[in-house]
All heavy atoms as a GROMACS GRO file, in nm:
protein
  618
    1MET      N    1   0.081  -0.119   0.000
    1MET     CA    2   0.000   0.000   0.000
    1MET      C    3   0.086   0.126   0.000
    1MET      O    4   0.057   0.222  -0.071
    1MET     CB    5  -0.093  -0.003   0.123
    1MET     CG    6  -0.188   0.109   0.130
    1MET     SD    7  -0.304   0.099  -0.005
    1MET     CE    8  -0.407   0.235   0.029
    2LYS      N    9   0.194   0.125   0.079
    2LYS     CA   10   0.283   0.240   0.084
    2LYS      C   11   0.351   0.262  -0.051
    2LYS      O   12   0.368   0.375  -0.094
    2LYS     CB   13   0.387   0.222   0.194
    2LYS     CG   14   0.332   0.233   0.334
    2LYS     CD   15   0.442   0.218   0.436
    2LYS     CE   16   0.386   0.221   0.576
    2LYS     NZ   17   0.492   0.204   0.677
    3LYS      N   18   0.391   0.152  -0.114
    3LYS     CA   19   0.458   0.164  -0.244
    3LYS      C   20   0.362   0.219  -0.349
    3LYS      O   21   0.400   0.301  -0.433
    3LYS     CB   22   0.512   0.029  -0.289
    3LYS     CG   23   0.630  -0.018  -0.210
    3LYS     CD   24   0.682  -0.150  -0.262
    3LYS     CE   25   0.798  -0.198  -0.178
    3LYS     NZ   26   0.852  -0.324  -0.225
    4LEU      N   27   0.237   0.176  -0.344
    4LEU     CA   28   0.138   0.225  -0.439
    4LEU      C   29   0.116   0.376  -0.421
    4LEU      O   30   0.111   0.450  -0.519
    4LEU     CB   31   0.006   0.150  -0.420
    4LEU     CG   32  -0.109   0.196  -0.510
    4LEU    CD1   33  -0.076   0.169  -0.656
    4LEU    CD2   34  -0.237   0.126  -0.470
    5CYS      N   35   0.105   0.420  -0.296
    5CYS     CA   36   0.088   0.563  -0.270
    5CYS      C   37   0.209   0.642  -0.317
    5CYS      O   38   0.196   0.750  -0.375
    5CYS     CB   39   0.066   0.588  -0.121
    5CYS     SG   40  -0.094   0.529  -0.064
    6LEU      N   41   0.328   0.589  -0.297
    6LEU     CA   42   0.450   0.657  -0.340
    6LEU      C   43   0.457   0.665  -0.492
    6LEU      O   44   0.492   0.769  -0.548
    6LEU     CB   45   0.573   0.583  -0.285
    6LEU     CG   46   0.708   0.644  -0.319
    6LEU    CD1   47   0.719   0.784  -0.260
    6LEU    CD2   48   0.819   0.555  -0.270
    7VAL      N   49   0.421   0.558  -0.560
    7VAL     CA   50   0.421   0.558  -0.706
    7VAL      C   51   0.318   0.658  -0.760
    7VAL      O   52   0.346   0.733  -0.854
    7VAL     CB   53   0.395   0.416  -0.760
    7VAL    CG1   54   0.367   0.418  -0.909
    7VAL    CG2   55   0.512   0.325  -0.729
    8LEU      N   56   0.200   0.662  -0.702
    8LEU     CA   57   0.098   0.758  -0.744
    8LEU      C   58   0.142   0.902  -0.720
    8LEU      O   59   0.123   0.989  -0.806
    8LEU     CB   60  -0.034   0.731  -0.673
    8LEU     CG   61  -0.110   0.606  -0.718
    8LEU    CD1   62  -0.232   0.583  -0.630
    8LEU    CD2   63  -0.151   0.619  -0.863
    9LEU      N   64   0.202   0.927  -0.606
    9LEU     CA   65   0.249   1.060  -0.574
    9LEU      C   66   0.358   1.105  -0.671
    9LEU      O   67   0.354   1.217  -0.722
    9LEU     CB   68   0.301   1.065  -0.430
    9LEU     CG   69   0.357   1.199  -0.385
    9LEU    CD1   70   0.244   1.302  -0.377
    9LEU    CD2   71   0.426   1.185  -0.252
   10LEU      N   72   0.453   1.020  -0.700
   10LEU     CA   73   0.560   1.054  -0.792
   10LEU      C   74   0.508   1.074  -0.935
   10LEU      O   75   0.554   1.164  -1.006
   10LEU     CB   76   0.668   0.946  -0.790
   10LEU     CG   77   0.754   0.941  -0.663
   10LEU    CD1   78   0.848   0.822  -0.668
   10LEU    CD2   79   0.830   1.070  -0.644
   11SER      N   80   0.412   0.994  -0.975
   11SER     CA   81   0.358   1.011  -1.110
   11SER      C   82   0.279   1.141  -1.123
   11SER      O   83   0.287   1.209  -1.224
   11SER     CB   84   0.273   0.891  -1.149
   11SER     OG   85   0.161   0.880  -1.063
   12VAL      N   86   0.204   1.178  -1.019
   12VAL     CA   87   0.130   1.304  -1.022
   12VAL      C   88   0.227   1.422  -1.022
   12VAL      O   89   0.206   1.520  -1.094
   12VAL     CB   90   0.032   1.313  -0.903
   12VAL    CG1   91  -0.023   1.452  -0.886
   12VAL    CG2   92  -0.081   1.214  -0.922
   13MET      N   93   0.333   1.413  -0.945
   13MET     CA   94   0.430   1.522  -0.940
   13MET      C   95   0.504   1.537  -1.073
   13MET      O   96   0.540   1.648  -1.112
   13MET     CB   97   0.531   1.498  -0.827
   13MET     CG   98   0.472   1.523  -0.690
   13MET     SD   99   0.584   1.484  -0.556
   13MET     CE  100   0.722   1.586  -0.594
   14SER      N  101   0.526   1.429  -1.145
   14SER     CA  102   0.597   1.438  -1.272
   14SER      C  103   0.507   1.486  -1.385
   14SER      O  104   0.554   1.545  -1.481
   14SER     CB  105   0.660   1.303  -1.307
   14SER     OG  106   0.558   1.208  -1.328
   15VAL      N  107   0.378   1.465  -1.375
   15VAL     CA  108   0.285   1.506  -1.481
   15VAL      C  109   0.235   1.648  -1.460
   15VAL      O  110   0.208   1.719  -1.557
   15VAL     CB  111   0.164   1.409  -1.485
   15VAL    CG1  112   0.056   1.459  -1.577
   15VAL    CG2  113   0.211   1.272  -1.530
   16SER      N  114   0.227   1.698  -1.338
   16SER     CA  115   0.167   1.828  -1.311
   16SER      C  116   0.234   1.945  -1.382
   16SER      O  117   0.164   2.035  -1.428
   16SER     CB  118   0.158   1.853  -1.161
   16SER     OG  119   0.285   1.853  -1.104
   17PRO      N  120   0.368   1.952  -1.399
   17PRO     CA  121   0.424   2.064  -1.473
   17PRO      C  122   0.383   2.063  -1.620
   17PRO      O  123   0.377   2.169  -1.683
   17PRO     CB  124   0.574   2.047  -1.460
   17PRO     CG  125   0.593   1.963  -1.341
   17PRO     CD  126   0.472   1.875  -1.333
   18ILE      N  127   0.354   1.948  -1.676
   18ILE     CA  128   0.313   1.939  -1.816
   18ILE      C  129   0.175   2.000  -1.834
   18ILE      O  130   0.145   2.063  -1.935
   18ILE     CB  131   0.314   1.792  -1.862
   18ILE    CG1  132   0.455   1.737  -1.855
   18ILE    CG2  133   0.257   1.778  -2.002
   18ILE    CD1  134   0.463   1.588  -1.876
   19LEU      N  135   0.088   1.987  -1.734
   19LEU     CA  136  -0.049   2.034  -1.743
   19LEU      C  137  -0.067   2.177  -1.693
   19LEU      O  138  -0.179   2.225  -1.684
   19LEU     CB  139  -0.140   1.940  -1.665
   19LEU     CG  140  -0.140   1.794  -1.711
   19LEU    CD1  141  -0.225   1.709  -1.620
   19LEU    CD2  142  -0.185   1.782  -1.855
   20ALA      N  143   0.043   2.246  -1.661
   20ALA     CA  144   0.032   2.381  -1.607
   20ALA      C  145  -0.003   2.481  -1.717
   20ALA      O  146   0.042   2.469  -1.830
   20ALA     CB  147   0.163   2.420  -1.541
   21ASN      N  148  -0.086   2.579  -1.683
   21ASN     CA  149  -0.119   2.685  -1.777
   21ASN      C  150   0.001   2.778  -1.795
   21ASN      O  151   0.089   2.785  -1.710
   21ASN     CB  152  -0.240   2.764  -1.727
   21ASN     CG  153  -0.366   2.683  -1.733
   21ASN    OD1  154  -0.370   2.577  -1.794
   21ASN    ND2  155  -0.470   2.731  -1.670
   22THR      N  156   0.002   2.850  -1.906
   22THR     CA  157   0.113   2.940  -1.936
   22THR      C  158   0.066   3.085  -1.936
   22THR      O  159  -0.049   3.114  -1.969
   22THR     CB  160   0.175   2.908  -2.073
   22THR    OG1  161   0.072   2.918  -2.173
   22THR    CG2  162   0.233   2.769  -2.076
   23TRP      N  163   0.155   3.175  -1.899
   23TRP     CA  164   0.128   3.318  -1.898
   23TRP      C  165   0.207   3.381  -2.012
   23TRP      O  166   0.326   3.358  -2.027
   23TRP     CB  167   0.170   3.380  -1.766
   23TRP     CG  168   0.084   3.338  -1.651
   23TRP    CD1  169   0.103   3.231  -1.570
   23TRP    CD2  170  -0.036   3.400  -1.607
   23TRP    NE1  171   0.002   3.224  -1.477
   23TRP    CE2  172  -0.084   3.326  -1.498
   23TRP    CE3  173  -0.108   3.511  -1.650
   23TRP    CZ2  174  -0.201   3.362  -1.430
   23TRP    CZ3  175  -0.224   3.546  -1.582
   23TRP    CH2  176  -0.269   3.471  -1.473
   24VAL      N  177   0.141   3.462  -2.093
   24VAL     CA  178   0.201   3.527  -2.209
   24VAL      C  179   0.187   3.678  -2.192
   24VAL      O  180   0.083   3.727  -2.149
   24VAL     CB  181   0.133   3.480  -2.339
   24VAL    CG1  182   0.191   3.551  -2.460
   24VAL    CG2  183   0.145   3.330  -2.354
   25VAL      N  184   0.293   3.752  -2.229
   25VAL     CA  185   0.290   3.898  -2.219
   25VAL      C  186   0.192   3.953  -2.321
   25VAL      O  187   0.206   3.931  -2.441
   25VAL     CB  188   0.429   3.958  -2.241
   25VAL    CG1  189   0.422   4.109  -2.240
   25VAL    CG2  190   0.526   3.909  -2.135
   26ALA      N  191   0.090   4.026  -2.274
   26ALA     CA  192  -0.008   4.087  -2.364
   26ALA      C  193   0.032   4.230  -2.399
   26ALA      O  194   0.019   4.271  -2.514
   26ALA     CB  195  -0.146   4.086  -2.299
   27SER      N  196   0.080   4.305  -2.301
   27SER     CA  197   0.127   4.441  -2.329
   27SER      C  198   0.240   4.476  -2.233
   27SER      O  199   0.241   4.432  -2.118
   27SER     CB  200   0.014   4.542  -2.316
   27SER     OG  201  -0.028   4.552  -2.183
   28ASN      N  202   0.334   4.553  -2.284
   28ASN     CA  203   0.448   4.595  -2.205
   28ASN      C  204   0.468   4.744  -2.230
   28ASN      O  205   0.506   4.785  -2.339
   28ASN     CB  206   0.572   4.515  -2.246
   28ASN     CG  207   0.692   4.547  -2.159
   28ASN    OD1  208   0.692   4.641  -2.082
   28ASN    ND2  209   0.795   4.467  -2.173
   29THR      N  210   0.440   4.827  -2.129
   29THR     CA  211   0.453   4.972  -2.143
   29THR      C  212   0.570   5.026  -2.064
   29THR      O  213   0.573   5.144  -2.029
   29THR     CB  214   0.323   5.042  -2.098
   29THR    OG1  215   0.300   5.010  -1.960
   29THR    CG2  216   0.205   4.999  -2.182
   30CYS      N  217   0.669   4.943  -2.034
   30CYS     CA  218   0.784   4.985  -1.953
   30CYS      C  219   0.872   5.081  -2.033
   30CYS      O  220   0.906   5.054  -2.148
   30CYS     CB  221   0.866   4.865  -1.910
   30CYS     SG  222   0.781   4.760  -1.793
   31GLN      N  223   0.906   5.191  -1.969
   31GLN     CA  224   0.996   5.289  -2.029
   31GLN      C  225   1.093   5.338  -1.924
   31GLN      O  226   1.058   5.355  -1.808
   31GLN     CB  227   0.917   5.408  -2.083
   31GLN     CG  228   0.826   5.376  -2.197
   31GLN     CD  229   0.747   5.499  -2.241
   31GLN    OE1  230   0.752   5.603  -2.178
   31GLN    NE2  231   0.675   5.485  -2.350
   32ASN      N  232   1.216   5.365  -1.968
   32ASN     CA  233   1.318   5.421  -1.882
   32ASN      C  234   1.289   5.570  -1.867
   32ASN      O  235   1.308   5.646  -1.961
   32ASN     CB  236   1.455   5.395  -1.944
   32ASN     CG  237   1.568   5.448  -1.860
   32ASN    OD1  238   1.547   5.518  -1.763
   32ASN    ND2  239   1.689   5.417  -1.899
   33ARG      N  240   1.241   5.611  -1.751
   33ARG     CA  241   1.204   5.751  -1.730
   33ARG      C  242   1.324   5.838  -1.697
   33ARG      O  243   1.348   5.938  -1.761
   33ARG     CB  244   1.103   5.760  -1.616
   33ARG     CG  245   0.969   5.808  -1.663
   33ARG     CD  246   0.867   5.816  -1.554
   33ARG     NE  247   0.906   5.904  -1.444
   33ARG     CZ  248   0.858   5.895  -1.322
   33ARG    NH1  249   0.772   5.801  -1.292
   33ARG    NH2  250   0.895   5.977  -1.228
   34ILE      N  251   1.398   5.800  -1.594
   34ILE     CA  252   1.510   5.881  -1.547
   34ILE      C  253   1.627   5.788  -1.516
   34ILE      O  254   1.608   5.680  -1.462
   34ILE     CB  255   1.474   5.958  -1.418
   34ILE    CG1  256   1.352   6.048  -1.442
   34ILE    CG2  257   1.591   6.040  -1.368
   34ILE    CD1  258   1.297   6.108  -1.314
   35SER      N  259   1.747   5.832  -1.549
   35SER     CA  260   1.867   5.757  -1.514
   35SER      C  261   1.964   5.852  -1.444
   35SER      O  262   2.003   5.954  -1.501
   35SER     CB  263   1.932   5.697  -1.639
   35SER     OG  264   2.045   5.623  -1.603
   36PHE      N  265   2.001   5.819  -1.321
   36PHE     CA  266   2.094   5.901  -1.244
   36PHE      C  267   2.236   5.849  -1.262
   36PHE      O  268   2.277   5.753  -1.197
   36PHE     CB  269   2.057   5.901  -1.096
   36PHE     CG  270   1.924   5.963  -1.068
   36PHE    CD1  271   1.813   5.884  -1.045
   36PHE    CD2  272   1.910   6.100  -1.065
   36PHE    CE1  273   1.690   5.941  -1.019
   36PHE    CE2  274   1.786   6.158  -1.040
   36PHE     CZ  275   1.677   6.079  -1.016
   37PHE      N  276   2.309   5.908  -1.353
   37PHE     CA  277   2.449   5.875  -1.380
   37PHE      C  278   2.471   5.728  -1.410
   37PHE      O  279   2.578   5.674  -1.390
   37PHE     CB  280   2.538   5.917  -1.262
   37PHE     CG  281   2.521   6.061  -1.224
   37PHE    CD1  282   2.460   6.095  -1.104
   37PHE    CD2  283   2.563   6.162  -1.309
   37PHE    CE1  284   2.444   6.228  -1.068
   37PHE    CE2  285   2.546   6.296  -1.274
   37PHE     CZ  286   2.486   6.329  -1.154
   38GLY      N  287   2.371   5.661  -1.457
   38GLY     CA  288   2.382   5.519  -1.490
   38GLY      C  289   2.380   5.426  -1.370
   38GLY      O  290   2.393   5.306  -1.386
   39LEU      N  291   2.366   5.479  -1.250
   39LEU     CA  292   2.366   5.396  -1.130
   39LEU      C  293   2.225   5.358  -1.085
   39LEU      O  294   2.201   5.248  -1.037
   39LEU     CB  295   2.436   5.469  -1.015
   39LEU     CG  296   2.584   5.499  -1.038
   39LEU    CD1  297   2.639   5.579  -0.921
   39LEU    CD2  298   2.662   5.371  -1.055
   40LEU      N  299   2.131   5.450  -1.100
   40LEU     CA  300   1.993   5.426  -1.058
   40LEU      C  301   1.901   5.459  -1.176
   40LEU      O  302   1.911   5.566  -1.234
   40LEU     CB  303   1.957   5.514  -0.938
   40LEU     CG  304   1.812   5.507  -0.890
   40LEU    CD1  305   1.786   5.370  -0.828
   40LEU    CD2  306   1.785   5.616  -0.789
   41THR      N  307   1.818   5.365  -1.211
   41THR     CA  308   1.724   5.385  -1.322
   41THR      C  309   1.582   5.379  -1.269
   41THR      O  310   1.547   5.288  -1.195
   41THR     CB  311   1.743   5.275  -1.429
   41THR    OG1  312   1.879   5.277  -1.470
   41THR    CG2  313   1.654   5.300  -1.548
   42VAL      N  314   1.501   5.478  -1.306
   42VAL     CA  315   1.361   5.482  -1.266
   42VAL      C  316   1.276   5.447  -1.388
   42VAL      O  317   1.294   5.502  -1.496
   42VAL     CB  318   1.322   5.622  -1.213
   42VAL    CG1  319   1.175   5.625  -1.175
   42VAL    CG2  320   1.409   5.660  -1.094
   43TRP      N  321   1.184   5.352  -1.370
   43TRP     CA  322   1.101   5.302  -1.478
   43TRP      C  323   0.958   5.350  -1.461
   43TRP      O  324   0.914   5.378  -1.350
   43TRP     CB  325   1.101   5.150  -1.481
   43TRP     CG  326   1.235   5.091  -1.509
   43TRP    CD1  327   1.330   5.058  -1.416
   43TRP    CD2  328   1.289   5.057  -1.635
   43TRP    NE1  329   1.440   5.007  -1.479
   43TRP    CE2  330   1.417   5.004  -1.614
   43TRP    CE3  331   1.240   5.065  -1.764
   43TRP    CZ2  332   1.498   4.961  -1.717
   43TRP    CZ3  333   1.320   5.022  -1.867
   43TRP    CH2  334   1.447   4.970  -1.843
   44SER      N  335   0.884   5.357  -1.570
   44SER     CA  336   0.741   5.383  -1.563
   44SER      C  337   0.670   5.282  -1.652
   44SER      O  338   0.727   5.234  -1.750
   44SER     CB  339   0.709   5.526  -1.608
   44SER     OG  340   0.738   5.542  -1.745
   45GLY      N  341   0.546   5.252  -1.620
   45GLY     CA  342   0.468   5.156  -1.698
   45GLY      C  343   0.445   5.026  -1.626
   45GLY      O  344   0.488   5.007  -1.512
   46ARG      N  345   0.379   4.937  -1.694
   46ARG     CA  346   0.345   4.806  -1.637
   46ARG      C  347   0.350   4.698  -1.744
   46ARG      O  348   0.343   4.727  -1.863
   46ARG     CB  349   0.206   4.809  -1.575
   46ARG     CG  350   0.192   4.906  -1.462
   46ARG     CD  351   0.070   4.877  -1.378
   46ARG     NE  352   0.055   4.972  -1.269
   46ARG     CZ  353   0.117   4.962  -1.153
   46ARG    NH1  354   0.198   4.862  -1.130
   46ARG    NH2  355   0.098   5.050  -1.058
   47ILE      N  356   0.356   4.573  -1.699
   47ILE     CA  357   0.353   4.456  -1.788
   47ILE      C  358   0.225   4.380  -1.757
   47ILE      O  359   0.197   4.348  -1.642
   47ILE     CB  360   0.474   4.365  -1.767
   47ILE    CG1  361   0.603   4.443  -1.786
   47ILE    CG2  362   0.469   4.244  -1.860
   47ILE    CD1  363   0.727   4.366  -1.746
   48THR      N  364   0.146   4.350  -1.860
   48THR     CA  365   0.021   4.276  -1.843
   48THR      C  366   0.036   4.138  -1.905
   48THR      O  367   0.080   4.126  -2.020
   48THR     CB  368  -0.096   4.350  -1.910
   48THR    OG1  369  -0.105   4.481  -1.853
   48THR    CG2  370  -0.227   4.277  -1.888
   49TYR      N  371   0.001   4.034  -1.829
   49TYR     CA  372   0.009   3.896  -1.874
   49TYR      C  373  -0.132   3.839  -1.890
   49TYR      O  374  -0.221   3.871  -1.813
   49TYR     CB  375   0.084   3.810  -1.773
   49TYR     CG  376   0.229   3.846  -1.756
   49TYR    CD1  377   0.269   3.935  -1.656
   49TYR    CD2  378   0.326   3.790  -1.837
   49TYR    CE1  379   0.402   3.968  -1.639
   49TYR    CE2  380   0.460   3.823  -1.820
   49TYR     CZ  381   0.497   3.912  -1.721
   49TYR     OH  382   0.628   3.944  -1.706
   50VAL      N  383  -0.150   3.751  -1.988
   50VAL     CA  384  -0.275   3.680  -2.011
   50VAL      C  385  -0.247   3.531  -1.996
   50VAL      O  386  -0.147   3.481  -2.047
   50VAL     CB  387  -0.332   3.709  -2.151
   50VAL    CG1  388  -0.458   3.629  -2.176
   50VAL    CG2  389  -0.360   3.857  -2.167
   51GLU      N  390  -0.336   3.458  -1.928
   51GLU     CA  391  -0.318   3.315  -1.905
   51GLU      C  392  -0.383   3.234  -2.017
   51GLU      O  393  -0.495   3.263  -2.058
   51GLU     CB  394  -0.379   3.276  -1.771
   51GLU     CG  395  -0.355   3.130  -1.734
   51GLU     CD  396  -0.419   3.094  -1.602
   51GLU    OE1  397  -0.524   3.152  -1.568
   51GLU    OE2  398  -0.366   3.007  -1.534
   52TYR      N  399  -0.311   3.132  -2.066
   52TYR     CA  400  -0.362   3.041  -2.168
   52TYR      C  401  -0.360   2.899  -2.113
   52TYR      O  402  -0.269   2.862  -2.040
   52TYR     CB  403  -0.277   3.047  -2.295
   52TYR     CG  404  -0.297   3.175  -2.373
   52TYR    CD1  405  -0.221   3.288  -2.346
   52TYR    CD2  406  -0.392   3.183  -2.472
   52TYR    CE1  407  -0.240   3.405  -2.416
   52TYR    CE2  408  -0.411   3.300  -2.544
   52TYR     CZ  409  -0.335   3.410  -2.515
   52TYR     OH  410  -0.354   3.526  -2.585
   53ASP      N  411  -0.461   2.819  -2.150
   53ASP     CA  412  -0.465   2.680  -2.104
   53ASP      C  413  -0.375   2.593  -2.194
   53ASP      O  414  -0.305   2.643  -2.281
   53ASP     CB  415  -0.608   2.627  -2.098
   53ASP     CG  416  -0.675   2.621  -2.234
   53ASP    OD1  417  -0.608   2.644  -2.337
   53ASP    OD2  418  -0.796   2.592  -2.239
   54ASN      N  419  -0.380   2.463  -2.171
   54ASN     CA  420  -0.292   2.370  -2.244
   54ASN      C  421  -0.323   2.362  -2.392
   54ASN      O  422  -0.238   2.318  -2.470
   54ASN     CB  423  -0.303   2.230  -2.184
   54ASN     CG  424  -0.260   2.228  -2.040
   54ASN    OD1  425  -0.172   2.304  -2.001
   54ASN    ND2  426  -0.322   2.146  -1.959
   55PHE      N  427  -0.441   2.405  -2.432
   55PHE     CA  428  -0.481   2.396  -2.572
   55PHE      C  429  -0.467   2.529  -2.645
   55PHE      O  430  -0.512   2.544  -2.758
   55PHE     CB  431  -0.626   2.345  -2.582
   55PHE     CG  432  -0.644   2.214  -2.513
   55PHE    CD1  433  -0.711   2.207  -2.391
   55PHE    CD2  434  -0.593   2.097  -2.567
   55PHE    CE1  435  -0.727   2.085  -2.327
   55PHE    CE2  436  -0.609   1.976  -2.503
   55PHE     CZ  437  -0.676   1.970  -2.382
   56GLY      N  438  -0.405   2.629  -2.579
   56GLY     CA  439  -0.381   2.757  -2.642
   56GLY      C  440  -0.497   2.853  -2.638
   56GLY      O  441  -0.497   2.954  -2.706
   57ARG      N  442  -0.597   2.824  -2.556
   57ARG     CA  443  -0.714   2.912  -2.544
   57ARG      C  444  -0.696   3.002  -2.422
   57ARG      O  445  -0.654   2.956  -2.317
   57ARG     CB  446  -0.841   2.831  -2.529
   57ARG     CG  447  -0.872   2.746  -2.652
   57ARG     CD  448  -0.995   2.665  -2.628
   57ARG     NE  449  -0.970   2.577  -2.513
   57ARG     CZ  450  -1.016   2.452  -2.502
   57ARG    NH1  451  -1.091   2.401  -2.597
   57ARG    NH2  452  -0.989   2.379  -2.397
   58PRO      N  453  -0.732   3.132  -2.434
   58PRO     CA  454  -0.724   3.219  -2.316
   58PRO      C  455  -0.825   3.179  -2.210
   58PRO      O  456  -0.938   3.143  -2.241
   58PRO     CB  457  -0.754   3.358  -2.372
   58PRO     CG  458  -0.810   3.337  -2.508
   58PRO     CD  459  -0.774   3.201  -2.554
   59THR      N  460  -0.781   3.182  -2.084
   59THR     CA  461  -0.869   3.144  -1.974
   59THR      C  462  -0.947   3.262  -1.919
   59THR      O  463  -1.039   3.244  -1.841
   59THR     CB  464  -0.788   3.082  -1.859
   59THR    OG1  465  -0.696   3.180  -1.811
   59THR    CG2  466  -0.715   2.957  -1.903
   60GLY      N  467  -0.911   3.384  -1.957
   60GLY     CA  468  -0.978   3.502  -1.906
   60GLY      C  469  -0.907   3.564  -1.787
   60GLY      O  470  -0.946   3.670  -1.740
   61ASN      N  471  -0.804   3.499  -1.736
   61ASN     CA  472  -0.728   3.552  -1.622
   61ASN      C  473  -0.616   3.641  -1.672
   61ASN      O  474  -0.546   3.608  -1.767
   61ASN     CB  475  -0.669   3.439  -1.538
   61ASN     CG  476  -0.776   3.353  -1.477
   61ASN    OD1  477  -0.883   3.401  -1.444
   61ASN    ND2  478  -0.746   3.225  -1.460
   62THR      N  479  -0.598   3.755  -1.608
   62THR     CA  480  -0.487   3.845  -1.639
   62THR      C  481  -0.419   3.887  -1.510
   62THR      O  482  -0.480   3.881  -1.403
   62THR     CB  483  -0.534   3.972  -1.713
   62THR    OG1  484  -0.626   4.041  -1.630
   62THR    CG2  485  -0.598   3.938  -1.847
   63ARG      N  486  -0.294   3.926  -1.521
   63ARG     CA  487  -0.223   3.981  -1.407
   63ARG      C  488  -0.133   4.094  -1.456
   63ARG      O  489  -0.083   4.091  -1.568
   63ARG     CB  490  -0.145   3.874  -1.331
   63ARG     CG  491  -0.014   3.836  -1.388
   63ARG     CD  492   0.063   3.741  -1.294
   63ARG     NE  493   0.200   3.732  -1.336
   63ARG     CZ  494   0.255   3.626  -1.389
   63ARG    NH1  495   0.187   3.516  -1.405
   63ARG    NH2  496   0.381   3.629  -1.426
   64THR      N  497  -0.117   4.195  -1.373
   64THR     CA  498  -0.036   4.311  -1.407
   64THR      C  499   0.075   4.325  -1.305
   64THR      O  500   0.052   4.312  -1.185
   64THR     CB  501  -0.124   4.438  -1.408
   64THR    OG1  502  -0.231   4.417  -1.499
   64THR    CG2  503  -0.044   4.558  -1.452
   65GLU      N  504   0.197   4.350  -1.353
   65GLU     CA  505   0.313   4.366  -1.266
   65GLU      C  506   0.384   4.496  -1.299
   65GLU      O  507   0.369   4.550  -1.408
   65GLU     CB  508   0.410   4.249  -1.285
   65GLU     CG  509   0.356   4.116  -1.244
   65GLU     CD  510   0.456   4.004  -1.264
   65GLU    OE1  511   0.566   4.031  -1.315
   65GLU    OE2  512   0.424   3.891  -1.228
   66ARG      N  513   0.463   4.541  -1.204
   66ARG     CA  514   0.547   4.658  -1.228
   66ARG      C  515   0.662   4.619  -1.319
   66ARG      O  516   0.690   4.502  -1.340
   66ARG     CB  517   0.601   4.711  -1.096
   66ARG     CG  518   0.493   4.767  -1.008
   66ARG     CD  519   0.553   4.819  -0.882
   66ARG     NE  520   0.452   4.884  -0.800
   66ARG     CZ  521   0.476   4.937  -0.682
   66ARG    NH1  522   0.597   4.932  -0.633
   66ARG    NH2  523   0.379   4.994  -0.615
   67CYS      N  524   0.732   4.719  -1.368
   67CYS     CA  525   0.841   4.694  -1.464
   67CYS      C  526   0.958   4.620  -1.401
   67CYS      O  527   1.026   4.544  -1.467
   67CYS     CB  528   0.888   4.825  -1.523
   67CYS     SG  529   0.763   4.902  -1.627
   68THR      N  530   0.985   4.644  -1.273
   68THR     CA  531   1.094   4.574  -1.205
   68THR      C  532   1.038   4.502  -1.084
   68THR      O  533   0.931   4.534  -1.034
   68THR     CB  534   1.203   4.673  -1.160
   68THR    OG1  535   1.145   4.768  -1.072
   68THR    CG2  536   1.264   4.745  -1.278
   69THR      N  537   1.113   4.405  -1.036
   69THR     CA  538   1.066   4.324  -0.924
   69THR      C  539   1.065   4.399  -0.793
   69THR      O  540   0.991   4.365  -0.701
   69THR     CB  541   1.152   4.198  -0.908
   69THR    OG1  542   1.289   4.240  -0.891
   69THR    CG2  543   1.140   4.109  -1.029
   70ASP      N  544   1.148   4.503  -0.780
   70ASP     CA  545   1.158   4.576  -0.654
   70ASP      C  546   1.094   4.714  -0.661
   70ASP      O  547   1.138   4.808  -0.598
   70ASP     CB  548   1.305   4.587  -0.609
   70ASP     CG  549   1.392   4.648  -0.717
   70ASP    OD1  550   1.340   4.674  -0.827
   70ASP    OD2  551   1.510   4.671  -0.690
   71GLY      N  552   0.991   4.728  -0.741
   71GLY     CA  553   0.923   4.857  -0.754
   71GLY      C  554   0.947   4.913  -0.894
   71GLY      O  555   0.964   4.840  -0.989
   72ASN      N  556   0.953   5.044  -0.903
   72ASN     CA  557   0.975   5.107  -1.033
   72ASN      C  558   1.115   5.166  -1.045
   72ASN      O  559   1.137   5.258  -1.122
   72ASN     CB  560   0.870   5.217  -1.057
   72ASN     CG  561   0.742   5.158  -1.111
   72ASN    OD1  562   0.738   5.043  -1.152
   72ASN    ND2  563   0.637   5.236  -1.110
   73TRP      N  564   1.210   5.115  -0.970
   73TRP     CA  565   1.348   5.161  -0.984
   73TRP      C  566   1.442   5.042  -0.974
   73TRP      O  567   1.408   4.937  -0.923
   73TRP     CB  568   1.382   5.266  -0.880
   73TRP     CG  569   1.361   5.219  -0.738
   73TRP    CD1  570   1.245   5.220  -0.668
   73TRP    CD2  571   1.458   5.161  -0.653
   73TRP    NE1  572   1.264   5.166  -0.544
   73TRP    CE2  573   1.394   5.131  -0.531
   73TRP    CE3  574   1.594   5.132  -0.667
   73TRP    CZ2  575   1.461   5.073  -0.424
   73TRP    CZ3  576   1.661   5.075  -0.560
   73TRP    CH2  577   1.593   5.046  -0.440
   74ASP      N  578   1.563   5.058  -1.024
   74ASP     CA  579   1.658   4.948  -1.027
   74ASP      C  580   1.800   5.003  -1.020
   74ASP      O  581   1.834   5.098  -1.090
   74ASP     CB  582   1.639   4.868  -1.157
   74ASP     CG  583   1.716   4.738  -1.155
   74ASP    OD1  584   1.751   4.691  -1.046
   74ASP    OD2  585   1.742   4.684  -1.264
   75TRP      N  586   1.883   4.943  -0.937
   75TRP     CA  587   2.024   4.981  -0.928
   75TRP      C  588   2.101   4.912  -1.039
   75TRP      O  589   2.063   4.806  -1.086
   75TRP     CB  590   2.084   4.940  -0.794
   75TRP     CG  591   2.031   5.018  -0.679
   75TRP    CD1  592   1.938   4.978  -0.589
   75TRP    CD2  593   2.068   5.151  -0.642
   75TRP    NE1  594   1.913   5.077  -0.498
   75TRP    CE2  595   1.991   5.184  -0.528
   75TRP    CE3  596   2.157   5.244  -0.692
   75TRP    CZ2  597   2.003   5.308  -0.464
   75TRP    CZ3  598   2.167   5.366  -0.630
   75TRP    CH2  599   2.091   5.398  -0.518
   76ALA      N  600   2.211   4.970  -1.080
   76ALA     CA  601   2.292   4.915  -1.189
   76ALA      C  602   2.365   4.788  -1.146
   76ALA      O  603   2.397   4.704  -1.227
   76ALA     CB  604   2.394   5.020  -1.237
   77TRP      N  605   2.392   4.772  -1.018
   77TRP     CA  606   2.463   4.652  -0.976
   77TRP      C  607   2.368   4.559  -0.916
   77TRP      O  608   2.320   4.491  -0.871
   77TRP     CB  609   2.577   4.684  -0.881
   77TRP     CG  610   2.536   4.754  -0.759
   77TRP    CD1  611   2.485   4.701  -0.644
   77TRP    CD2  612   2.535   4.896  -0.737
   77TRP    NE1  613   2.457   4.797  -0.552
   77TRP    CE2  614   2.486   4.918  -0.608
   77TRP    CE3  615   2.572   5.006  -0.813
   77TRP    CZ2  616   2.473   5.044  -0.552
   77TRP    CZ3  617   2.559   5.131  -0.758
   77TRP    CH2  618   2.511   5.149  -0.630
   0.00000   0.00000   0.00000
């Protein structure tokens, strides 16, 4: 019984990434607004993603993110 549960768990874990939906960039309005001597860059705009299912059809879900992961500015290093 334990072996059967382990085999089922491993098979589900190996198949699940194949069945995952994908996110595609729908619009990208990121622009470099200000650059301070090349050390600090300030960005403006957003990136919008649309989710597609395994068959390439849109699911209707969207998500919007800032241009950089740490807000709208980024250090050069």
